[in-house]
Each structure stands twice: as structure tokens, then as C-alpha cells.
C-alpha positions as CSV (number, residue, x, y, z in Angstrom):
1,M,-85.4,-125.1,-39.8
2,W,-88.8,-124.8,-42.7
3,N,-90.5,-127.4,-41.6
4,G,-91.8,-128.3,-38.5
5,C,-90.0,-130.5,-35.7
6,Y,-92.7,-133.2,-36.5
7,S,-94.3,-135.2,-39.1
8,L,-96.9,-138.0,-40.1
9,E,-93.5,-139.8,-39.6
10,H,-93.1,-139.5,-36.4
11,A,-96.8,-140.4,-35.4
12,R,-97.5,-142.6,-32.3
13,P,-100.7,-144.3,-31.3
14,C,-101.9,-143.5,-27.5
15,A,-105.2,-144.0,-25.9
16,G,-107.1,-142.8,-22.4
17,R,-108.3,-140.1,-21.3
18,V,-106.0,-137.1,-22.5
19,T,-105.6,-133.9,-24.2
20,A,-103.7,-134.4,-27.1
21,F,-101.0,-132.3,-28.5
22,C,-99.6,-132.1,-31.8
23,W,-96.7,-130.2,-33.8
24,L,-97.6,-130.3,-38.1
25,E,-94.8,-128.5,-39.6
26,G,-94.9,-126.1,-37.0
27,M,-98.2,-125.2,-36.3
28,T,-99.6,-126.4,-32.2
29,C,-103.3,-127.6,-31.9
30,F,-104.8,-129.4,-28.6
31,W,-108.1,-130.8,-28.0
32,P,-110.1,-132.6,-25.4
33,T,-110.5,-136.5,-26.6
34,R,-111.9,-139.3,-24.5
35,A,-111.2,-142.0,-27.8
36,P,-107.8,-142.9,-28.9
37,C,-105.6,-140.5,-31.1
38,W,-102.7,-140.5,-33.4
39,R,-100.7,-138.3,-33.5
40,P,-100.1,-135.4,-35.3
41,G,-103.6,-135.3,-35.0
42,Q,-106.7,-133.5,-36.9
43,F,-104.9,-131.2,-39.0
44,S,-102.6,-134.2,-41.3
45,P,-100.9,-133.6,-44.3
46,V,-103.3,-134.9,-46.3
47,P,-106.3,-132.2,-46.3
48,L,-103.1,-129.7,-46.5
49,A,-102.7,-131.5,-49.2
50,E,-105.9,-132.0,-50.6
51,C,-106.6,-128.0,-50.5
52,A,-103.5,-127.4,-52.4
53,M,-104.6,-129.7,-55.3
54,I,-108.1,-128.0,-55.5
55,F,-106.6,-124.8,-55.5
56,M,-104.7,-126.0,-58.7
57,L,-107.6,-127.7,-59.8
58,M,-109.7,-124.9,-60.0
59,L,-107.0,-121.9,-60.7
60,A,-106.5,-124.2,-63.9
61,R,-110.4,-124.1,-64.8
62,R,-110.7,-120.5,-64.1
63,W,-113.6,-121.6,-61.6
64,H,-114.7,-118.1,-60.4
65,E,-115.0,-117.1,-64.6
66,A,-116.4,-120.4,-65.1
67,Q,-119.1,-119.7,-62.5
68,A,-120.2,-116.5,-63.9
69,S,-120.0,-117.8,-67.4
70,F,-123.0,-120.4,-66.8
71,H,-125.0,-118.6,-64.9
72,Q,-125.4,-115.9,-67.5
73,G,-125.8,-118.5,-69.9
74,R,-122.2,-118.6,-71.7
75,F,-121.2,-121.4,-72.5
76,Y,-117.8,-123.2,-73.1
77,T,-115.7,-119.9,-71.6
78,P,-113.1,-119.4,-70.0
79,M,-110.8,-122.5,-71.5
80,G,-109.5,-123.9,-69.0
81,R,-106.2,-125.9,-68.8
82,E,-104.8,-129.2,-68.4
83,L,-102.9,-130.2,-65.5
84,E,-100.8,-133.0,-67.0
85,G,-97.4,-131.7,-67.9
86,A,-97.8,-128.6,-66.4
87,R,-94.9,-128.1,-63.8
88,L,-95.3,-127.4,-60.2
89,L,-92.7,-126.2,-58.1
90,L,-92.8,-127.7,-54.1
91,I,-90.6,-125.4,-51.9
92,G,-90.7,-127.1,-49.3
93,F,-90.5,-130.7,-49.0
94,G,-91.7,-132.0,-45.4
95,A,-94.9,-133.9,-44.6
96,S,-97.4,-132.0,-46.6
97,A,-95.2,-131.3,-49.8
98,K,-94.4,-135.0,-50.2
99,T,-98.2,-135.8,-49.9
100,V,-98.7,-133.1,-52.8
101,A,-96.0,-134.8,-54.7
102,A,-97.4,-138.6,-54.6
103,R,-101.3,-136.8,-55.9
104,A,-99.5,-134.7,-58.3
105,R,-98.0,-137.9,-59.9
106,P,-101.3,-139.5,-61.7
107,F,-102.3,-135.7,-62.9
108,G,-99.2,-136.2,-64.8
109,L,-97.7,-132.8,-63.3
110,C,-94.1,-132.8,-63.3
111,V,-92.2,-132.1,-60.2
112,P,-89.0,-130.1,-59.0
113,A,-88.6,-129.6,-55.2
114,V,-86.1,-127.3,-53.0
115,D,-85.6,-127.9,-49.6
116,V,-83.2,-126.2,-47.4
117,R,-82.1,-130.0,-46.2
118,E,-80.8,-132.6,-48.5
119,I,-83.7,-134.4,-50.5
120,S,-82.6,-137.9,-50.7
121,E,-82.2,-139.9,-53.9
122,V,-84.6,-142.6,-52.3
123,E,-87.2,-139.8,-51.8
124,R,-86.5,-138.8,-55.0
125,R,-87.1,-141.8,-57.1
126,E,-90.3,-142.2,-54.7
127,F,-92.2,-139.0,-55.8
128,D,-90.7,-138.9,-59.1
129,L,-89.2,-135.6,-58.4
130,Q,-87.8,-133.9,-61.6
131,V,-85.5,-131.3,-60.0
132,V,-83.9,-131.5,-56.7
133,G,-82.2,-128.3,-55.0
134,K,-81.7,-125.8,-52.1
135,P,-83.0,-122.3,-51.6
136,A,-80.7,-120.9,-53.7
137,G,-81.9,-122.7,-56.7
138,I,-85.5,-121.2,-55.9
139,D,-84.8,-118.0,-58.7
140,R,-83.7,-120.7,-61.3
141,L,-86.6,-122.7,-60.8
142,L,-89.5,-119.9,-60.4
143,P,-89.4,-118.6,-64.1
144,E,-90.0,-122.8,-65.6
145,S,-92.8,-123.0,-63.3
146,D,-96.5,-123.1,-63.8
147,Y,-97.5,-123.1,-59.8
148,V,-95.5,-122.7,-57.2
149,L,-96.6,-124.1,-53.5
150,L,-95.3,-123.0,-50.0
151,H,-94.9,-125.5,-47.9
152,L,-92.6,-123.7,-45.5
153,H,-92.1,-123.1,-41.7
154,L,-92.6,-119.3,-40.7
155,N,-89.5,-117.6,-39.6
156,A,-87.4,-114.6,-40.0
157,Q,-85.7,-116.4,-43.5
158,T,-89.1,-117.4,-44.8
159,R,-91.2,-114.8,-44.4
160,H,-91.9,-112.8,-47.6
161,I,-90.0,-116.0,-49.7
162,T,-92.2,-115.1,-52.7
163,D,-92.0,-111.2,-52.8
164,A,-92.3,-108.4,-55.5
165,R,-89.1,-109.7,-57.0
166,R,-90.1,-113.0,-56.8
167,H,-93.2,-112.9,-58.0
168,C,-91.2,-110.7,-61.7
169,L,-90.1,-113.9,-62.3
170,L,-93.0,-115.8,-62.3
171,K,-94.5,-116.3,-65.8
172,P,-98.0,-114.4,-66.7
173,T,-99.9,-117.7,-66.4
174,A,-98.3,-119.1,-62.8
175,C,-100.3,-119.8,-60.1
176,L,-99.2,-119.2,-56.5
177,V,-100.8,-121.7,-54.0
178,N,-100.2,-121.0,-50.4
179,V,-101.7,-123.8,-47.6
180,A,-98.8,-123.5,-45.1
181,R,-98.4,-119.4,-43.5
182,G,-99.8,-116.5,-44.5
183,P,-97.0,-114.2,-44.0
184,L,-94.8,-116.2,-46.3
185,V,-96.3,-114.5,-49.3
186,D,-95.6,-110.2,-49.9
187,E,-99.6,-110.5,-50.2
188,E,-99.9,-106.5,-50.9
189,T,-97.7,-107.3,-54.5
190,L,-99.3,-110.2,-54.9
191,S,-102.3,-108.4,-55.0
192,Q,-101.1,-105.5,-57.2
193,Q,-99.7,-108.1,-59.9
194,L,-102.8,-110.7,-59.8
195,A,-104.8,-107.6,-60.4
196,E,-102.5,-106.2,-63.4
197,G,-102.6,-109.7,-64.7
198,R,-98.9,-110.4,-64.3
199,L,-99.6,-113.6,-62.4
200,G,-102.3,-115.9,-63.7
201,G,-103.9,-116.6,-60.1
202,A,-103.3,-117.3,-56.0
203,G,-105.0,-120.0,-54.2
204,L,-105.0,-118.9,-50.5
205,D,-106.0,-120.5,-47.5
206,V,-104.0,-118.8,-45.1
207,F,-103.5,-115.0,-44.7
208,A,-100.9,-112.1,-44.2
209,S,-103.0,-111.0,-41.0
210,E,-106.4,-113.3,-39.6
211,P,-109.0,-113.0,-39.2
212,V,-108.9,-112.2,-42.5
213,D,-110.8,-109.5,-44.3
214,P,-112.7,-110.8,-47.3
215,N,-113.5,-107.6,-48.2
216,K,-109.9,-106.9,-49.2
217,P,-109.1,-106.2,-52.9
218,L,-107.2,-109.7,-53.4
219,F,-110.7,-111.5,-52.3
220,R,-112.4,-109.8,-54.8
221,L,-110.2,-110.6,-57.5
222,P,-111.9,-113.9,-60.2
223,C,-108.1,-115.0,-60.6
224,V,-108.1,-115.6,-56.5
225,I,-109.7,-118.7,-54.8
226,A,-109.4,-118.4,-51.2
227,S,-110.9,-120.4,-48.4
228,R,-110.5,-120.3,-44.3
229,T,-110.2,-123.1,-43.8
230,S,-110.3,-125.4,-46.0
231,R,-108.6,-128.4,-44.5
232,G,-110.3,-131.1,-42.6
233,K,-110.3,-134.1,-40.2
234,P,-109.5,-137.4,-41.7
235,T,-112.4,-139.7,-42.5
236,A,-111.1,-142.2,-40.1
237,L,-108.5,-143.2,-37.6
238,P,-106.0,-145.2,-38.9
239,A,-106.4,-148.6,-37.9
240,A,-103.1,-148.6,-35.4
241,A,-104.7,-146.3,-33.2
242,H,-107.7,-148.1,-32.2
243,E,-105.2,-150.7,-30.6
244,A,-104.5,-150.3,-27.2
């Protein structure tokens, strides 16, 4: 499976003195609580999607370079890019990818998506997907993409799903964003191709090995936005979670 067994669609309220247990596309987490809880819990698709959107916005505006220019008294440089009209490829279309797609629409992004399962016509219309397909179509879609977001479960088939060969299929201005699982990306070749200017940038919230070394050359590149972790807890539980 690419996506985990459970997603937000399977959420059910529970109450009482419990130890809450959740799955989010393959991630398991436990925490004690005396309050009503809402599965899948603290790490929901919403903060994952928000993190991905923040990365895209920062990459589009060349954030590190813009900040350096500002502090050096140089203004109106570098020139950023608009998200409107850009092509955002979602690899994997589970709960977090759907949440990204819903947030990408107001920005005017064109969104194709691929998944190991059939993406239904209902989903295609609901999320305004331009193209839908299976993993076999990834190589065809990569050269057209401005942003590539990974939303996959990690297994033997998805490890290094973006490797040196696939990185070379991307246009030199394209950006890769990974908020799913670090080993989905071949980090060494990504670092090399970014340093050589063969890719536009990367936003990473997960890494090939953790705890991560923040002094790695990859994280010193001005075209890389990295954090651990930019996810978060819901501002408030859904109303149904308070019903007992």
C-alpha cells in the first residue's frame, strides 16, 4: 500500500480516560489524555497540508535569498514566482494529499495526482484534478511539473521513488516537497543536483535518517527549506469530539 490503513475519513469520537492511539498514513503515535479525543489524533492531514503549502510559498518567493537581501539592504531581489498557473503533482492521493489539493485550488494551481488505486471521477471533480493516473504515469508527468509533493507510505516500492533518474526528468526550476517519509527521496542525489542548479529547490520536513544533522551541505543551500517539525495540533477538536 502507498497510503496508510486509516485516514481522517475513518475518524470516530471517543471519550474517557484513555491512551489515544492513531494511524496517519502509516505513522503510529500514542499519547495519554483525560479529555475526549478524535482519531487520528494530534497529527492530522491539516497541519501536514499547511506545512506543504508553506514550503511551496517560501520556495516560490526564494525565502532564504530574499531574507539575506533584505538584511543586506538590497530590495526587490530576488524575483519570486507566482503559484497561480503552476503545476502541482501529487504523488499519492490519501487524506493529506486531498487536504493539499483543497488548499491549492484557491491559489490557482493546476493539480494532477497519481495513486496506486483508481482515483474516482467523484474525487476528480471534488478536488478539481487536471489529470489522474497510476504510478506508471509518474515519469510522463514529472517534466511538466513545477512542484512535486510526496504523500506516500514507505515500503520497498516507494523507497527512493524520487531518485537521480527522476530528478533529471524535472525541469531545472521545479521544486520537490516531502512531508511524508524521508527515505522516499534519494537525499544524496537531491543535494548534488540542487547544488549544481539542476533543480529549483526543496522543502523537507522529514529526512533520510533521523535525528537529522542540520549541518549537512543539503541544509546549507539557499534553495532548501527544512524544518523538523512544522506540523501541529488542531486549534480545536471537532465539535463531535466533545459529545459523549
